[in-house]
C-alpha positions in Angstrom: 99.2 117.9 86.6 98.8 116.6 90.1 101.0 113.5 89.4 103.7 115.8 88.0 103.6 117.9 91.2 103.9 114.8 93.4 106.9 113.5 91.4 108.6 116.9 91.6 107.9 117.1 95.4 109.4 113.6 95.8 112.4 114.2 93.7 113.3 117.4 95.5 113.4 115.6 98.9 115.1 112.5 97.6 118.1 114.7 96.6 118.2 116.3 100.0 117.6 113.4 102.3 119.3 109.9 102.1 117.0 108.1 104.5 114.9 105.5 102.6 112.2 105.6 105.3 112.0 109.3 105.1 111.6 109.2 101.3 108.6 106.9 101.6 107.1 109.2 104.2 107.6 112.3 102.0 106.0 110.6 99.0 103.0 109.5 101.0 102.7 113.0 102.4 102.6 114.4 98.9 100.0 112.0 97.8 97.8 112.7 100.8 98.0 116.4 100.0 97.9 116.4 96.3 96.7 113.0 95.1 93.4 112.4 93.4 92.2 110.3 96.3 92.5 113.2 98.7 89.1 114.6 97.9 88.1 117.9 99.5 86.1 117.7 102.7 83.8 120.6 104.0 85.4 122.5 106.9 82.4 121.9 109.2 82.7 118.1 108.7 86.4 118.2 109.3 86.0 120.2 112.5 83.5 117.8 113.9 85.6 114.8 113.0 88.7 116.3 114.7 86.9 117.2 117.9 85.3 113.8 118.5 88.2 111.6 117.3 90.8 110.2 119.6 94.0 108.4 118.8 94.7 105.0 120.4 98.4 104.3 120.8 100.5 101.4 122.1 100.9 97.7 121.0 98.3 98.1 118.2 97.3 101.6 117.1 93.9 102.7 116.1 91.2 105.3 116.3 88.1 105.9 118.5 85.4 108.5 119.1 84.1 110.2 122.2 80.5 108.9 122.5 79.3 109.7 126.0 80.2 111.4 129.3 79.0 110.7 132.8 80.4 113.1 135.3 84.2 113.1 134.6 84.0 109.6 133.0 84.2 109.6 129.2 83.3 106.7 127.0 85.2 106.0 123.8 83.8 103.7 121.1 86.2 101.8 118.9 86.9 98.4 117.3 87.4 95.3 119.5 90.1 93.9 117.1 92.5 96.7 118.2 92.8 95.0 121.5 93.5 91.5 120.2 97.2 91.8 121.2 97.9 92.6 124.9 100.0 95.5 125.8 100.1 99.0 127.3 98.0 101.5 125.5 96.8 105.1 125.8 94.2 107.6 124.5 95.4 110.8 122.9 92.6 113.4 122.7 92.3 116.3 120.2 94.1 118.7 122.6 97.1 116.4 122.8 96.4 115.2 126.3 97.3 111.6 127.1 95.2 109.2 129.2 96.4 105.7 130.0 94.0 102.8 129.1 93.4 100.6 132.1 92.8 97.0 130.8 89.8 96.5 133.1 88.2 99.6 131.6 87.9 97.9 128.2 84.5 96.4 127.5 84.0 94.4 124.3 80.5 93.9 122.8 79.1 90.4 122.2 79.2 89.2 118.5 80.3 92.7 117.3 83.7 94.1 116.4 83.2 96.9 118.9 84.6 97.9 122.2 84.2 100.8 124.6 86.9 102.3 126.9 86.4 104.7 129.7 88.8 107.4 131.0 88.6 110.1 133.6 89.0 113.8 132.7 87.7 117.2 133.9 88.3 118.7 130.4 85.1 119.5 128.5 85.4 117.4 125.3 82.9 117.5 122.4 80.8 114.3 122.0 79.7 112.6 118.8 76.2 113.3 117.6 74.4 110.1 116.7 72.7 109.8 113.3 70.2 107.4 112.0 72.1 104.6 110.3 68.9 102.7 109.6 67.8 105.5 107.3 70.9 105.4 105.1 70.6 104.6 101.4 73.2 103.6 98.7 74.9 106.5 96.8 74.6 108.7 99.9 77.7 110.8 100.7 79.7 109.8 103.8 83.0 110.8 105.4 85.4 108.5 107.1 88.1 109.8 109.5 90.9 108.4 111.6 94.6 108.4 112.5 96.2 106.7 109.5 99.6 105.1 109.5 102.0 106.8 107.1 104.7 104.2 106.8 106.7 102.1 109.2 106.1 101.9 113.0 108.5 104.8 113.6 106.7 107.1 111.2 104.1 109.7 112.2 100.4 108.9 112.1 98.3 111.5 110.3 94.7 112.5 110.8 92.9 111.7 107.6 89.3 112.3 106.5 88.0 111.2 103.2 84.8 111.6 101.1 83.0 108.7 99.4 79.6 107.2 98.9 77.7 104.2 100.3 77.4 101.2 98.1 75.6 98.9 100.5 73.6 99.4 103.6 73.0 95.7 104.4 76.2 93.9 103.6 76.3 90.2 104.7 79.5 90.3 106.7 80.4 88.9 110.2 80.8 90.8 113.4 78.1 93.4 112.6 79.6 94.9 109.5 76.7 96.1 107.3 77.7 99.4 105.7 80.0 99.5 102.7 81.5 102.5 101.0 84.1 103.8 98.5 86.1 106.0 100.9 89.8 105.8 101.0 90.8 104.1 104.2 94.3 103.4 105.6 95.7 101.2 108.4 95.2 102.9 111.8 91.7 104.2 110.9 89.9 101.2 112.5 87.5 102.5 115.1 87.1 105.9 113.4 83.7 107.5 112.6 81.6 107.3 109.4 79.8 110.7 109.3 76.8 111.7 107.2 76.6 115.2 105.6 75.3 116.7 108.8 78.4 115.5 110.7 76.5 112.9 112.6 78.0 109.5 113.3 76.3 106.7 111.3 78.9 104.0 111.6 82.2 102.8 113.0 84.8 102.0 110.3 86.8 98.8 110.7 87.1 96.6 107.7 88.8 96.9 104.2 88.1 94.3 101.6 87.6 93.6 97.9 84.1 94.5 96.7 83.6 90.9 95.6 85.5 87.7 94.9 85.8 88.7 91.2 86.5 92.4 91.7 89.7 94.3 92.2 87.9 97.3 93.6 88.8 97.9 97.3 86.0 99.0 99.6 85.6 99.6 103.3 82.9 98.6 105.7 81.5 99.8 109.0 79.2 98.7 111.8 76.0 100.8 111.8 75.9 103.1 114.8 72.3 102.0 115.7 73.7 98.5 116.4 75.8 100.1 119.1 73.1 102.4 120.5 70.6 99.6 121.0 73.2 97.7 123.1 74.3 100.8 124.9 70.8 101.9 125.9 70.3 98.5 127.6 73.7 98.3 129.3 74.8 101.8 130.0 73.7 101.9 133.6 75.4 98.6 134.3 78.8 99.8 133.1 81.4 101.1 135.6 82.6 104.7 135.5 86.2 105.4 134.8 88.4 105.0 137.8 90.7 107.8 138.9 94.2 106.8 137.9 97.6 108.0 139.0 99.3 106.1 136.1 101.1 108.5 133.7 101.4 108.1 130.0 104.7 107.1 128.6 106.5 110.0 126.8 106.7 108.0 123.6 103.0 108.2 123.2 103.3 112.0 122.5 105.6 111.5 119.6 105.0 110.6 115.9 101.8 112.5 115.3 100.8 114.9 112.5 97.5 116.2 111.2 96.8 116.3 107.5 93.5 116.8 105.7 92.2 118.5 102.6 89.3 120.9 103.2 87.3 123.3 101.0 
């Protein structure tokens, strides 16, 4: 039934619009809304995910979460690989406000695919609540969220949150990746949160791979949040606060956004 609705949705728009890029976007939109992979997520979990999640835009897009505040200085936790290519970037918060990322405000963590960014704001944003990733067990339900790419570079990114279950809690992967799960993950969701059923952050999503060398099953992996908190507790007081900046975001950073999620 769902597949028939998706096909009908796609056919209707193909007749009306000639743009090939637009047709791909419409089909993906229909799949996100009606497809079997778009599993319903409880509204409280969706609300938490939206409030703590920021969108990283620029040379390479990604996702981050608001992890701490010191005065007007906010700290965003994300993946280091997002900053592999140099270029101008900005943070878009849940209220649509744009904050330029100052290169010197990016701090990568040693031997981990993690980075923190600081920005200054007087707005009172919600912060992530930290869970206990060392208490996780296989088959436990988790939710992964982030700003997913919906097609080509000119297409809108969509807020996506998906439900799945843990398959491994001690994966032998480089750069700190230990958690593995079955959640649907798309490009652009790197740096997004892995939430437990209480809405607490237990990991930072950042890797998609085959379950094994002989498997065609695609799984995703995250760095346990406790790996970060141990480092942060030792280094927090050494880290600089966000500098006040007169740099304004480029107008293009406010374009190409959308929010889609399936909730109960």
